[in-house]
C-alpha angles and dihedrals in degrees: 000000000000120000108253094217095056097038096077090044091050091049091049092050092047092050091047092050091049091049091049090049091051091047094049091044092051091048091049091050092051092045090053091057096043112121113227126203119244124249117271116275112208110214130198122343136252092244105230091355124090102245142083121248089230141346123215120206112178105315095336121100118200112199127203115241117279129211126189095279120150123173091352099308140079114268115243122241106071132252098340094052091043092049091050092049093045090052090046088053090050090050092051090052092048092051092045090060098039100266133112137206091267088063092063111116104168136020133181120204124198118194127186090209120034088200084075092060095102093048089048091051093051091060095038091053092048094049099044129049134219130304086054120205117255110270145192124196127200136186110229134185098231142355132201117284090011090285119171095214139023124188128193124183146183124216131194135186 
């Protein structure tokens, strides 16, 4: 005959163990169905510079910053021409890796003169369509190659 003082304790331990087993089992089941992101894929190279043209993680493409370079030199014409060329460079990179402008989700703009912000926006608005990606804009002291603007973006499918 079972001891009456240990019987409730035994029942409590048995119930606790079952509850723990259910909890661990449920956690294991949810962990088994968790989707993990893939490892980064480094795409292109920066030529003689130490960076990748883009990095893809899962369905997200992170692009290196672009300035208004064409054929190895800065396009003439100031911030509007540079913005147009930088966005053209971004578009070429997107297309190269199977993305398009409509996949852009975030851009960062760096301007050496915040007085150029309206001119920058005119070109940006003309080159991209609604809904626009989220964006930040910063005034900076200098950019590579004496550029007036640099733009970096992220795209996702």
